[in-house]
C-alpha positions as CSV (number, residue, x, y, z in Angstrom):
1,M,101.2,140.5,-6.3
2,A,104.4,138.6,-7.0
3,G,106.4,141.3,-5.2
4,E,104.0,141.2,-2.2
5,K,104.3,137.3,-2.0
6,C,108.1,137.6,-2.1
7,T,108.0,140.1,0.7
8,I,105.8,137.9,2.8
9,I,108.0,134.8,2.1
10,D,111.1,136.8,3.0
11,G,109.4,138.0,6.2
12,D,108.5,134.4,7.2
13,N,112.0,133.2,6.5
14,M,113.4,136.0,8.6
15,Q,111.1,135.1,11.5
16,N,112.0,131.5,11.3
17,K,115.7,132.4,11.4
18,V,115.1,134.6,14.5
19,N,113.2,131.8,16.2
20,S,115.8,129.2,15.4
21,K,118.4,131.5,16.9
22,L,116.4,132.2,20.1
23,Q,115.1,128.7,20.8
24,P,118.5,127.1,21.6
25,S,119.5,130.0,23.8
26,T,116.2,129.9,25.6
27,K,116.4,126.2,26.0
28,E,119.9,126.5,27.5
29,Q,118.8,129.1,29.9
30,V,115.9,126.9,31.1
31,Q,118.3,124.0,31.4
32,R,120.8,126.0,33.4
33,R,118.0,127.3,35.7
34,L,116.7,123.8,36.3
35,A,120.2,122.6,37.0
36,R,120.6,125.3,39.6
37,L,117.3,124.5,41.2
38,Q,118.2,120.8,41.3
39,A,121.5,121.5,42.9
40,H,119.9,123.8,45.5
41,E,116.9,121.6,46.2
42,P,118.5,119.3,48.8
43,L,119.8,122.3,50.8
44,A,116.4,124.0,50.7
45,L,114.6,120.8,51.6
46,K,116.9,120.4,54.7
47,A,115.9,123.9,55.9
48,H,112.2,123.2,55.3
49,L,112.5,119.8,57.0
50,D,114.0,121.4,60.2
51,S,111.2,124.0,60.2
52,L,108.5,121.3,59.7
53,N,109.9,119.1,62.5
54,D,109.9,122.0,64.9
55,G,106.4,123.1,63.9
56,I,104.8,119.7,64.1
57,I,106.4,118.9,67.5
58,A,105.3,122.3,68.8
59,I,101.7,121.5,67.7
60,I,101.9,118.1,69.4
61,I,103.0,119.8,72.7
62,T,100.3,122.5,72.3
63,I,97.6,119.9,71.9
64,M,98.9,118.1,75.0
65,V,98.5,121.3,77.0
66,L,95.0,121.9,75.7
67,E,93.9,118.4,76.7
68,I,94.5,119.3,80.4
69,P,91.1,119.6,82.0
70,L,90.4,122.6,84.3
71,P,89.1,122.0,87.9
72,S,86.2,124.3,87.1
73,Q,84.8,121.9,84.6
74,A,82.0,119.5,85.6
75,A,83.1,116.2,87.1
76,V,86.8,117.3,87.2
77,S,88.3,117.4,90.6
78,Y,91.5,119.1,91.7
79,H,93.0,115.6,92.0
80,D,92.1,114.9,88.3
81,F,93.7,118.2,87.4
82,L,97.0,117.4,89.1
83,K,97.0,113.9,87.6
84,A,96.5,115.4,84.1
85,I,99.4,117.8,84.7
86,F,101.6,114.9,85.8
87,I,100.7,112.9,82.6
88,F,101.5,116.0,80.5
89,G,104.9,116.3,82.2
90,V,105.7,112.7,81.4
91,S,104.5,113.0,77.8
92,F,106.4,116.3,77.5
93,F,109.7,114.5,78.5
94,V,109.0,111.7,75.9
95,V,108.4,114.1,73.1
96,A,111.1,116.5,74.1
97,N,113.7,113.7,74.3
98,F,112.9,112.5,70.7
99,W,113.0,116.1,69.4
100,Y,116.4,116.6,71.1
101,E,117.9,113.4,69.7
102,L,116.4,114.0,66.2
103,N,117.8,117.6,66.0
104,R,121.2,116.4,67.1
105,I,121.2,113.8,64.3
106,L,120.0,116.3,61.7
107,L,122.9,118.6,62.7
108,M,125.2,116.2,60.8
109,L,123.2,116.7,57.6
110,K,123.9,119.5,55.1
111,Q,121.3,118.3,52.7
112,T,118.5,115.7,52.6
113,S,116.9,113.2,50.3
114,K,113.4,111.9,49.6
115,Q,114.1,108.6,51.4
116,L,115.2,110.5,54.5
117,I,112.1,112.8,54.3
118,I,109.8,109.7,54.2
119,C,111.5,108.2,57.2
120,D,111.1,111.6,59.0
121,F,107.4,111.7,58.2
122,I,106.9,108.2,59.6
123,F,108.9,109.2,62.7
124,L,106.7,112.3,63.2
125,A,103.5,110.3,62.7
126,V,104.5,107.8,65.4
127,L,105.7,110.6,67.7
128,G,102.3,112.1,67.4
129,L,100.7,108.9,68.8
130,L,103.1,108.6,71.8
131,P,101.4,111.3,74.0
132,V,98.0,109.6,73.5
133,L,99.5,106.1,74.3
134,T,101.4,107.6,77.3
135,K,98.1,108.9,78.7
136,W,96.3,105.7,78.1
137,M,99.1,103.7,79.7
138,M,99.2,105.8,82.8
139,V,95.4,106.1,83.2
140,E,94.9,102.4,82.6
141,P,98.1,100.4,82.8
142,S,96.8,97.3,81.2
143,R,98.7,94.8,79.1
144,L,97.3,96.2,75.8
145,A,98.0,99.8,76.7
146,V,101.7,99.1,77.6
147,L,102.2,96.8,74.6
148,D,100.8,99.5,72.2
149,Y,103.1,102.1,73.8
150,G,106.0,99.7,73.5
151,V,105.3,99.1,69.8
152,A,105.1,102.8,69.1
153,Y,108.2,103.5,71.1
154,L,110.1,100.8,69.2
155,A,108.9,102.2,65.8
156,A,109.9,105.7,66.7
157,N,113.4,104.5,67.7
158,L,113.8,102.5,64.6
159,M,112.9,105.5,62.4
160,K,115.3,107.6,64.4
161,T,118.0,104.9,63.8
162,V,117.4,104.9,60.1
163,I,117.6,108.7,60.0
164,S,120.9,108.4,61.9
165,V,122.2,105.9,59.2
166,F,121.5,108.5,56.5
167,A,123.4,111.1,58.6
168,W,126.4,108.9,59.2
169,E,126.6,107.9,55.5
170,Q,126.6,111.6,54.5
171,L,129.2,112.4,57.1
172,F,131.5,109.7,55.8
173,T,131.3,111.2,52.3
174,E,132.6,114.6,53.7
175,I,135.2,113.5,56.3
176,D,137.7,110.6,56.6
177,G,136.1,107.5,58.1
178,S,135.7,103.8,57.8
179,P,132.5,102.5,56.2
180,H,133.1,99.1,57.8
181,M,133.4,100.6,61.2
182,F,130.2,102.6,60.5
183,A,128.3,99.4,59.4
184,V,129.4,97.5,62.5
185,K,128.5,100.3,64.9
186,M,125.0,100.8,63.4
187,G,124.4,97.1,63.3
188,Q,125.3,96.7,67.0
189,R,123.1,99.7,67.9
190,L,120.1,98.3,65.9
191,L,120.6,94.8,67.4
192,L,120.8,96.2,70.9
193,L,117.7,98.3,70.3
194,L,115.7,95.3,69.1
195,I,116.8,93.0,71.9
196,I,115.9,95.5,74.7
197,N,112.5,96.5,73.2
198,V,111.5,92.9,72.4
199,I,112.4,91.9,76.0
200,L,110.3,94.8,77.3
201,L,107.4,93.9,75.1
202,I,107.4,90.3,76.4
203,L,107.7,91.4,80.0
204,A,104.9,93.9,79.4
205,W,102.5,91.0,79.0
206,F,103.3,89.7,82.5
207,L,104.4,92.9,84.4
208,P,102.6,95.8,82.7
209,R,103.0,98.2,85.6
210,W,106.7,97.6,86.1
211,I,107.4,97.9,82.3
212,L,105.4,101.2,82.3
213,L,107.9,102.5,84.9
214,A,110.8,101.2,82.8
215,Y,109.6,103.0,79.7
216,L,109.1,106.3,81.5
217,L,112.5,105.9,83.2
218,M,114.2,105.2,79.9
219,S,112.8,108.4,78.4
220,I,113.8,110.6,81.3
221,L,117.3,109.1,81.5
222,D,117.8,109.5,77.7
223,F,116.8,113.1,78.0
224,F,119.2,114.0,80.8
225,F,122.0,111.6,79.8
226,P,121.9,111.5,75.9
227,E,124.2,109.2,74.0
228,K,127.1,110.7,72.1
229,T,126.5,111.4,68.4
230,A,129.0,111.6,65.6
231,V,129.2,115.4,66.2
232,D,130.5,114.8,69.8
233,Q,132.9,112.1,68.7
234,R,134.3,114.2,65.9
235,V,134.9,117.2,68.2
236,Q,136.7,115.0,70.8
237,N,138.9,113.4,68.1
């Protein structure tokens, strides 16, 4: 019996020694794997964010198409059908313009962060409301309809500007640049954005139909004549 106990004790000691040797090695492997995942996470999230933006905007446009009534439906005339197509065209320009500008901004990013993803989600949520508000504004150009569209339009532009700030900050960490010049430029852009949109919101209370045309004209002009981003400026320099 004493010999058997000694054998069992020796076996337990041997197993404990084996475990003590394996545990640090396994722990180090796990730590190294987690470190690699954490280093790769911003790059992977950037790719997923690009795919998510394209997918959601594609869904928004698809829903816009499905909402066009057919002339064969009851109480839908051919005039209503053409009007719905026109509204779709305007909404398409609005959504396509924001998609174009957002993707040009994201081109400056090699990786993303949680703060930027949250801003992007808010931007997509507001962007999903713009086609509905565009349709309401064009079907019934009342003060409330134009004001609601203006608020959503301002919110989408603010989120786009915040995303642009993240992109500029990351760009300045990778290339030579002046943080002071960056702060001044973004401050001027934000101030100009707020002034223009506040003026339009005030005028929308008195001249809703004219401000409706102004909003639509701004979206179309922005699409065909986009402002230069840091990518354009860097290439020219």
